C-alpha positions in Angstrom: 0.1 -0.2 0.3 1.1 3.4 -1.3 1.8 6.0 1.9 0.3 9.6 1.5 1.3 12.5 3.5 -1.9 12.1 5.0 -2.1 9.1 7.3 -2.1 8.2 10.7 1.6 6.8 12.0 2.5 4.4 14.5 5.5 5.9 15.7 8.7 4.7 17.6 8.3 6.7 21.0 11.6 7.4 22.1 13.9 10.0 22.5 16.8 8.9 21.3 15.1 8.3 18.1 15.1 11.9 18.0 18.3 12.5 18.0 17.3 14.5 21.1 19.3 12.8 24.0 22.7 13.2 24.6 22.6 11.2 28.0 21.7 7.9 29.0 18.4 7.0 30.6 18.5 8.3 34.7 17.5 5.1 36.1 17.0 1.3 35.4 14.0 0.2 34.3 13.3 -3.6 34.8 10.4 -5.0 31.7 6.9 -4.3 32.6 5.1 -7.6 32.1 1.2 -7.3 32.0 -0.3 -8.6 34.8 -3.9 -9.1 35.7 -6.0 -6.4 37.0 -6.7 -6.5 40.8 -10.6 -7.6 41.6 -11.6 -3.9 43.1 -9.6 -2.4 39.9 -12.2 -3.8 36.9 -11.5 -2.8 33.0 -13.7 -1.2 31.0 -14.7 -2.8 27.8 -12.4 -1.0 25.6 -9.5 -2.3 27.5 -11.2 -5.4 27.8 -10.8 -5.4 23.5 -7.7 -4.3 23.7 -6.0 -7.3 25.5 -8.0 -9.2 23.8 -6.8 -8.2 20.0 -3.1 -7.6 21.6 -3.4 -11.3 22.8 -3.9 -12.4 19.9 -1.8 -10.1 17.3 1.4 -11.0 19.9 0.9 -14.5 17.7 0.9 -13.3 14.5 3.7 -10.6 14.8 5.9 -13.2 16.5 5.1 -16.1 13.3 5.5 -13.2 10.8 8.7 -11.7 12.6 10.5 -15.0 13.0 11.1 -14.0 16.7 9.7 -15.1 19.6 8.3 -12.9 23.0 10.5 -13.2 26.1 8.1 -11.0 27.9 4.6 -10.0 27.3 4.3 -5.8 26.1 1.2 -4.7 27.7 -1.3 -2.4 25.2 -3.3 0.9 26.2 -5.8 3.2 25.1 -4.7 6.8 24.9 -6.4 9.9 24.2 -5.2 12.2 21.7 -5.0 15.1 24.2 -2.8 12.8 26.8 -0.2 12.7 24.1 1.6 16.0 24.9 1.7 15.0 28.6 2.9 11.2 27.8 5.6 12.9 25.1 6.9 15.5 27.8 7.2 13.0 30.3 9.5 10.9 27.8 12.0 14.3 27.2 12.1 15.1 31.1 13.3 11.3 31.6 16.2 11.9 29.1 17.0 15.4 28.8 17.3 17.9 31.4 15.9 21.0 31.1 19.0 23.1 30.7 19.9 20.9 27.3 16.2 21.3 26.1 16.9 25.2 26.3 20.4 24.9 24.9 18.8 22.7 21.9 16.1 25.5 21.5 18.2 28.3 20.9 19.8 26.7 18.6 17.3 25.7 16.4 15.7 29.5 16.7 19.6 30.9 15.6 19.9 28.5 13.1 16.6 30.3 11.7 14.8 27.1 11.9 12.0 28.1 15.2 10.9 31.1 15.9 11.7 33.0 19.2 8.0 31.9 20.5 8.3 28.4 19.3 9.1 25.5 21.4 10.8 22.1 19.8 9.0 19.6 22.2 5.8 21.0 22.6 5.3 21.3 18.5 6.4 17.7 18.5 3.8 16.9 20.9 1.2 18.1 19.1 2.2 16.4 15.8 2.1 13.2 17.7 -1.1 14.0 19.2 -2.5 15.2 15.4 -0.8 12.2 13.1 0.2 9.1 15.8 -2.2 6.2 15.4 -0.1 4.3 17.6 3.1 4.5 19.3 5.5 2.3 21.1 7.8 3.3 24.2 11.3 1.4 24.6 11.7 3.0 27.6 8.4 2.1 29.4 8.1 -1.3 27.3 4.6 -0.8 26.8 2.3 0.4 23.7 -0.1 2.8 22.8 -3.4 2.9 20.3 -4.8 6.4 19.9 -8.3 7.1 20.6 -10.6 6.8 17.3 -9.0 3.6 16.2 -10.6 0.7 17.1 -11.8 -2.7 16.2 -10.4 -4.5 12.8 -9.2 -0.9 11.7 -6.4 -1.2 15.1 -5.0 -4.3 14.0 -2.0 -3.0 11.8 -1.4 -0.1 13.8 -0.8 -3.0 16.9 0.9 -5.3 14.1 3.4 -2.7 13.7 4.0 -2.1 17.3 3.9 -5.2 18.5 7.1 -6.1 16.1 8.7 -2.5 17.7 8.3 -4.6 21.0 9.6 -7.8 19.6 12.7 -6.4 18.2 13.1 -4.3 21.3 13.6 -7.5 23.1 16.1 -9.2 20.7 18.1 -5.5 19.5 17.5 -3.2 22.7 16.7 0.1 20.6 18.1 2.2 23.6 21.2 1.0 23.7 21.0 1.3 19.8 20.1 4.8 19.7 21.4 6.7 23.0 25.3 6.3 22.1 24.4 8.0 18.7 21.7 10.8 20.1 24.1 13.6 18.8 24.0 12.8 15.6 20.6 12.7 13.9 21.9 11.6 10.3 23.0 7.9 12.1 19.9 8.1 13.8 17.7 9.2 10.9 19.3 6.2 8.9 18.7 3.7 12.1 14.8 4.6 12.5 14.7 3.7 9.0 16.0 0.3 9.8 13.2 0.2 12.7 10.3 1.1 10.9 11.2 -0.2 7.5 11.2 -3.8 9.5 7.6 -2.9 11.1 5.9 -1.9 7.7 6.9 -4.6 6.2 5.1 -6.8 8.7 2.0 -4.4 8.7 1.9 -4.6 4.9 2.8 -8.8 5.3 0.1 -8.9 7.9 -2.3 -6.9 5.4 -2.0 -9.4 2.9 -2.9 -12.1 4.8 -6.5 -10.4 6.3 -8.4 -8.4 3.4 -11.1 -7.6 5.8 -8.7 -6.1 7.9 -7.1 -4.1 5.2 -10.5 -2.7 4.2 -12.0 -1.7 7.8 -8.1 0.3 8.2 -8.5 1.9 4.8 -11.8 2.9 5.8 -10.2 4.7 9.3 -8.2 6.7 6.6 -10.8 8.3 5.2 -11.9 9.7 8.3 -12.5 13.4 7.7 -11.9 14.7 11.6 -8.8 12.9 11.2 -7.5 14.3 7.8 -8.4 17.8 9.1 -6.1 17.6 12.2 -3.0 16.0 10.3 -3.4 19.3 7.7 -3.7 21.2 10.9 -0.3 19.7 12.0 1.1 19.7 8.4 0.4 23.7 8.5 2.1 24.7 12.0 4.5 22.6 12.5 7.8 22.9 10.5 9.0 20.9 7.7 12.1 20.5 8.9 10.4 18.4 12.1 7.7 16.7 9.9 9.5 15.7 7.1 12.1 12.9 8.8 9.6 11.3 10.6 7.3 10.7 7.7 10.3 9.8 5.6 11.2 6.7 8.1 7.7 5.1 6.3 8.5 5.9 3.1 12.4 5.0 2.9 12.5 2.4 6.0 10.4 -0.4 3.7 12.4 0.6 0.6 15.5 -0.5 2.6 14.3 -3.7 3.7 12.7 -4.6 0.3 16.1 -3.5 -1.3 18.1 -6.0 1.2 15.5 -8.4 0.7 16.3 -9.1 -3.0 19.4 -10.9 -2.8 18.0 -13.4 0.4 16.6 -16.8 -0.4 12.9 -17.3 -0.4 12.9 -13.3 0.3 14.0 -14.3 4.4 12.4 -11.5 6.5 14.2 -12.6 9.7 17.8 -13.0 8.2 17.3 -9.9 6.3 16.4 -7.9 9.8 19.6 -10.0 11.2 21.9 -8.3 9.4 20.7 -5.3 9.1 21.1 -4.3 12.5 24.4 -6.4 12.7 25.4 -3.6 10.3 22.4 -0.9 9.4 23.2 2.1 7.0 24.6 5.2 8.8 23.9 8.5 6.9 20.2 9.9 5.5 22.8 9.9 2.1 23.0 5.8 2.3 18.9 6.2 2.8 18.3 8.3 0.3 20.4 6.7 -2.4 20.3 2.8 -1.6 23.3 2.4 -4.2 25.6 3.8 -2.1 25.1 1.2 0.2 23.6 -1.6 -1.7 27.3 -1.9 -3.8 30.7 -3.8 -3.6 31.5 -0.3 -2.7 29.7 2.1 0.3 30.0 6.1 0.4 30.2 6.5 4.0 30.5 10.2 5.4 33.6 12.0 5.9 34.8 13.1 9.7 34.7 16.8 10.8 36.9 17.6 13.5 37.3 21.0 14.7 41.2 22.3 15.3 40.1 23.4 18.8 37.3 25.0 20.9 36.2 27.8 19.8 34.9 29.3 23.0 38.8 30.0 23.7 39.4 31.9 20.8 35.8 34.0 21.4 37.1 35.2 24.6 36.4 35.3 28.4 32.9 34.0 28.8 31.8 32.7 25.7 30.9 28.6 26.0 29.9 26.0 23.8 26.0 26.0 23.7 25.0 23.0 21.2 26.8 20.8 18.2 25.5 18.2 16.2 26.6 16.7 12.9 24.3 17.3 10.0 23.1 15.3 7.4 22.4 15.5 3.0 18.5 15.7 4.2 19.6 18.2 7.0 21.2 20.5 4.6 18.0 20.3 1.8 15.9 21.1 5.0 18.0 24.2 6.1 18.2 25.5 2.7 14.8 24.6 2.2 13.9 26.9 5.1 15.1 30.0 3.5 15.2 29.2 -0.2 11.7 27.1 -1.0 9.3 30.0 -0.5 7.2 28.5 2.4 8.5 29.8 5.2 9.6 26.7 6.7 6.5 24.8 5.8 5.9 21.4 4.0 5.5 21.8 0.4 3.2 19.0 -1.2 4.4 19.7 -4.5 7.9 18.3 -3.4 6.7 15.1 -1.4 6.9 13.7 -4.4 10.8 13.7 -4.2 13.2 11.7 -2.3 14.3 14.6 -0.7 10.8 16.6 -0.1 12.4 19.7 -0.9 12.9 22.7 -3.5 14.9 21.6 -6.5 17.8 23.6 -5.7 18.0 22.9 -2.2 17.7 19.5 -3.2 20.5 19.8 -5.9 23.1 21.1 -3.7 22.1 19.1 -0.8 23.0 15.8 -3.1 26.8 16.2 -3.1 26.9 15.8 0.1 29.5 13.6 2.0 29.6 15.1 5.8 28.0 18.3 8.1 28.4 19.2 11.4 27.3 22.4 13.2 28.6 24.4 16.9 27.1 26.9 18.3 28.5 29.2 21.1 26.9 31.8 24.0 27.9 34.4 26.0 25.2 36.1 28.0 22.7 38.0 25.9 25.1 38.3 23.3 24.3 37.1 20.0 24.6 33.6 19.4 27.8 32.5 17.0 27.0 29.6 14.6 29.8 28.0 13.0 29.7 25.3 10.2 31.7 23.0 8.4 30.5 21.0 5.4 32.3 18.7 2.9 30.6 17.5 -0.8 31.9 14.7 -3.0 34.4 17.1 -5.3 34.7 20.7 -6.1 31.2 21.4 -8.1 29.4 19.9 -5.7 30.7 21.9 -3.4 30.5 25.4 -5.5 27.0 24.7 -5.9 26.2 23.8 -2.1 28.5 27.0 -1.3 26.3 29.4 -3.8 22.9 27.9 -1.9 24.3 28.3 1.5 25.5 31.8 0.9 21.6 33.1 -0.8 20.4 30.9 2.5 22.1 33.5 4.9 21.2 36.4 2.8 17.9 35.6 3.0 17.6 34.6 6.8 19.7 37.9 7.6 16.7 39.7 5.4 17.7 44.0 5.5 20.5 43.7 7.4 22.4 41.8 5.6 25.6 43.6 3.8 28.3 42.1 1.7 31.5 43.1 0.2 31.9 40.4 -2.7 33.4 37.0 -3.5 37.2 37.0 -3.3 39.3 34.3 -5.2 42.0 33.0 -3.2 44.9 31.0 -5.2 46.7 27.5 -3.0 50.0 28.4 -1.6 52.1 26.3 0.6 50.0 27.2 3.7 46.7 27.0 2.1 46.9 24.2 -0.7 43.4 24.9 -1.3 42.4 27.3 -3.7 39.2 29.0 -2.2 36.5 32.1 -2.6 35.6 33.6 0.4 32.8 36.2 1.0 32.7 38.7 4.2 29.2 40.1 5.3 27.7 41.7 8.1 24.1 40.3 9.4 21.5 40.7 12.0 23.9 38.8 14.8 27.4 40.9 13.5 29.9 40.2 10.9 30.0 36.3 9.3 31.9 34.8 6.5 31.9 31.8 3.8 34.6 30.2 2.0 33.9 27.9 -0.5 37.5 25.6 -0.7 38.1 22.9 -3.0 35.0 20.4 -2.2 34.2 21.9 1.6 32.4 25.2 2.4 33.0 26.7 6.3 30.6 29.4 7.3 31.4 31.5 10.5 28.0 33.8 11.2 27.7 36.3 14.0 31.4 36.6 15.8 31.9 40.2 17.1 34.5 42.1 15.4 37.6 41.7 17.4 37.2 37.9 17.6 36.4 36.9 14.2 40.0 37.0 12.3 41.1 34.5 15.3 37.6 32.4 14.8 38.2 32.2 11.2 41.3 31.0 11.4 40.9 28.4 13.5 37.3 27.5 11.4 40.0 27.1 8.4 42.1 24.5 10.1 39.1 22.4 10.4 40.1 18.4 9.7 38.2 16.7 6.9 38.5 12.3 7.5 37.6 9.7 5.3 36.5 6.8 6.7 38.4 3.5 6.4 35.4 1.8 5.2 34.4 4.4 2.0 35.2 2.8 -0.8 32.5 4.8 -2.8 33.6 6.6 -6.4 31.2 8.2 -8.4 31.8 5.7 -11.4 30.5 2.7 -9.0 27.2 3.3 -9.5 24.8 4.4 -11.9 22.2 6.1 -9.6 22.3 9.7 -10.0 21.2 12.7 -7.5 
């Protein structure tokens, strides 16, 4: 079944999967098992029906997935209004308020959020408007959202039960928490997880045509469509798109992996994928860069040091994370896409739902990193480093990044023009540099060979020192990277 933009999504309800957690859980929790209610705690008819359905679907999930349950996982009904508080509880468990505030401030400085938008409140409302069900690896429980009942709920529950079953064998939190500050790698990992659960759901629906019919009728509910449209019109695209692409590209990944297996061995395919998963959005968006004899691994980016020292007394690192091809495309689309950062449905037919220039500029991506520094109420300093497949790709991306910065700064933007620098003994790469001033102060962008370096908003007195440090950034090839442009017939 082909997914559309309007669809009640079964979700993996885990903060590490959203790349926002950089610490492990505060406490260790034993797996919860389903217990019979006490005599003085009668269950509702709805809960009794759900318990019966979950018990039946556990058997089918086990048969389809080829794994055995280690313990029972309870199912719960949840009201839409209770989803944001449940999400907030997950956030509190994984991410202290001080780190949430730092993350929010960095997103606002990047221009992806307004001064009044809170990313965690937005995510809670997105889940309430678009989730049909979700599974929490932390609580070891699954939930079905109000409005889903009877046969219409079965495909969603089967999907979530596969999450629960795989969690017992592959430990989602242990896999994702260590990579919490790498959204690029986390996106790829989540595509493995969601691709598997979607494959199981489609298999289940193929065995139960009556269930499929009920499920499709539930998707046509006008109230559900209205709630989802509200989300799509209010939540920024950079938050919506990655979640929705898990359900587009995840199944494609699993299907491609199964091509070479004997008798389309689902269990063996997933064992191999969990043992050796893709590590970037690039590998997911362009599967020929993963499923070939040569693989395209991203380059590592190492700063020359802590820029706080170069900025001067009182400065400290606010936030830092790696950035992938999808991150770059959506960042560019925020300022060059013409939709004020909202999802453009016309773009959703593309593997990367962004304006054409933004897709093309991001397509040569080979690595990215951002870091933000703060000092009291002074403007936050933003430093970016990008590397691309070749010089031509870097020029294209650098021009787009320059235009995005100009659009972000608006009327405050003033530039002196690009200046070319020839290679020398001390600077072996030819470069083209643009200096400008904007709403946050001085800025500079350089296109050097296959690299793009940006310092935006550094104080005038420390700009030259920060810039020298930025130019010393190292770009390291992964030893596993054997991909060459001629190694695949796919074009980006």
